[in-house]
Steps between C-alpha positions, in 0.01 A plus 500: 500500500755506221245361253253776589764768454609361162132475396446864600807621310399304187145642516632858533737443207221354282267792590773751412567335164127488417462866599797608287378302198151647534643851531712453187222344295210725602672819613263763632234404248512839327607580148425870520595747769230538765260791462568804716265543799165639394550408130249278329505272194128578456443690175191661345487760226430858610178504294286278279531175693415204279382151591844370402661741750284359776569139397879564503491674839739338749545568868804446718447198724580532865484255790121491528394555136525821300629836613189684614616848395552384140158333481335811650683721248395284203138485616494878544637550146246257357215667690607838364510364145154343538362833631654685205360254246156506657501883493594491129221252426247714690611812314481328162156363579386847610634651175336227294160552660527879463588463127210269436267716703572816295 
């Protein structure tokens, strides 16, 4: 009985020391202050999205992957940009055919 009690006390002491060392070495794992609720590290320019902007796009990771609201927002912005570019191309093609047709 005494041996079991000593073993239990030693194991608790070892676990406490390991926990304290890990807490000191690793801390909370954050170098920057956490983002406020609803904030996002996802960034895209307000207009003229380039291929480099899309390649550099980062999403906040959550337990099961990426934060869905950020991905939806980025996809919506990209879809709007594609629509705008396609409308410009269609307008330029229409102007080009009307100039050559005159």
